[in-house]
C-alpha positions in Angstrom: -38.8 73.4 -47.1 -38.5 70.0 -44.9 -36.4 70.2 -41.8 -35.4 67.1 -39.6 -34.8 66.7 -35.8 -33.7 63.5 -34.1 -35.1 63.8 -30.6 -33.5 61.6 -27.9 -33.8 61.0 -24.4 -33.4 58.3 -21.6 -36.2 55.4 -21.6 -38.6 57.6 -19.9 -41.9 59.4 -19.8 -39.7 62.5 -20.7 -38.9 61.1 -24.1 -42.9 60.5 -24.6 -43.5 64.0 -23.4 -40.6 65.4 -25.9 -42.1 63.6 -29.1 -45.7 64.4 -28.0 -44.4 68.2 -27.9 -43.1 68.0 -31.1 -46.2 66.5 -32.7 -48.3 69.4 -31.0 -46.0 71.9 -32.7 -46.9 70.3 -36.3 -43.5 68.0 -36.5 -44.4 64.6 -37.9 -42.5 61.2 -36.7 -40.4 60.1 -39.7 -39.4 56.2 -39.3 -39.5 53.7 -36.5 -38.2 54.8 -33.0 -35.2 53.5 -31.8 -33.4 52.3 -28.9 -29.6 51.6 -27.8 -28.1 50.7 -24.5 -25.9 53.3 -23.0 -23.5 51.2 -21.0 -21.4 54.0 -19.6 -24.7 55.0 -18.0 -26.5 51.8 -17.8 -29.7 53.0 -19.2 -31.7 52.6 -22.4 -31.7 55.3 -24.7 -34.7 56.2 -27.2 -34.2 58.2 -30.5 -37.3 59.2 -33.1 -36.9 61.5 -36.3 -39.3 63.9 -36.8 -39.8 66.6 -39.9 -41.5 69.6 -40.2 -42.2 71.5 -43.5 -41.6 75.1 -42.9 -41.7 78.6 -45.1 -38.4 79.9 -44.3 -35.6 79.0 -46.1 -32.7 76.3 -44.0 -30.3 77.8 -42.3 -27.8 76.2 -40.3 -28.1 78.7 -37.5 -31.7 78.5 -37.1 -32.9 76.9 -33.9 -34.7 73.5 -35.1 -36.9 73.2 -31.8 -38.2 76.9 -32.3 -39.7 76.0 -35.8 
């Protein structure tokens, strides 16, 4: 079963740490990262899709970050 997450964060080292943590837990980058300007807050936001193959059947109740 392949599961998907979209990780987002302000353009900061926190975003890089979030991605690095997911990679260390077995998630794999999926596609290119994206950036967008949040005009309401005046900051750049980053996003990166990640996927992971798991043995457990998918459930909408599962906590994806704990997989």
